[in-house]
N, C-alpha and C positions, 0 to 999 in steps of 0.2 A: 047386520053389522057384526064385525069380529074384532077381537082385541089380540094384539101380538106384543109380547114383551121381548125386546131386543136390547141387550146391554143394559143401560140405565133408563131406557125410554119405553113408554107404553104407547103404542100406536093404535089409533082408531082406524079400522080398515073398512072400506066400502064393499069390496068384493073379494071372494076367495076364488082363485083360478087353479085348475089342475090340468096339467099337460096330459093328453091321451097316452096311455101305456106308460105312465110314469108315476112314481110315488112322491114326486116333488110338488109341493103346494106353494103357490105364489100369492102374495097379498098386494092389493092396490092400496097404497097408504094415502090417507087424507091428512094433509098438513094443517094443523090448527095454528093460526097466526095469533100467538099470545100478545103480540105488540098491538095489533088492531083491536083485539078483544079487551085489552086492558088487564089481562090476567098475569102479566109478567111481574117480576120482582125487582125491576130496575130502580135504582136510586132516583130521587126527584131531579137531580142534576145530571142525569144520564139519558142517553138515547137508546131505545130498544130497536134491535135489528133482528128481523125474523130469519131463521135458518131452518132447513128441513128437520122436522122433529123436535125443534127447540127454539131458543132465541139467545141473543148475545147482547150484553149491556156494555156501552162505551160511555165514559164520562164526557160531558160537553166541554167545549173549548174553555180553557182557564181552570179546569178542574182535573184531578187525577185520582186514581186508586182503582178499585176493582169494578166499579160501575153498579154493584148490587148493594153492598152494605155501606160503602163509602165513596164519595166524590168530593174530595176536599180541595181547597184552594180559594184564591180570591179571583173573582171575575175580572177580566182585563179592563172593563169599564170602570170598576171601582178603583183600580190602580191609577187610571188616568185622572179620576176625580181627586184622589189623594195627592197626586203629583201637582195638579193645578192648585189645590189648596196651599201646599207648601210654597209654590212659586209666588202666589199672591202674598203670603205672609212675608216672604223674603223681600219682595218689592216694596211692601209697606215699611219695612225696617230700614230701607236705604234712605 
């Protein structure tokens, strides 16, 4: 196993390859799926999407913000319940 630091990522590599008559070294990168492993930092109201070398967090429907620290908003089902409650109150007052 080898490690390679590239930009902001640390890659775990399975094999190091070297071309004959060349000084270039190539790495075969193993992608670690943080989403499946549960090692991501996504908010509880976000969905984790694996990408090569990292992951991306997206807030679920009805929520918005960065997907990591915040996913705020009211779920659409709660909005419907609140609306139904006010309709019932209005009908009772008629």
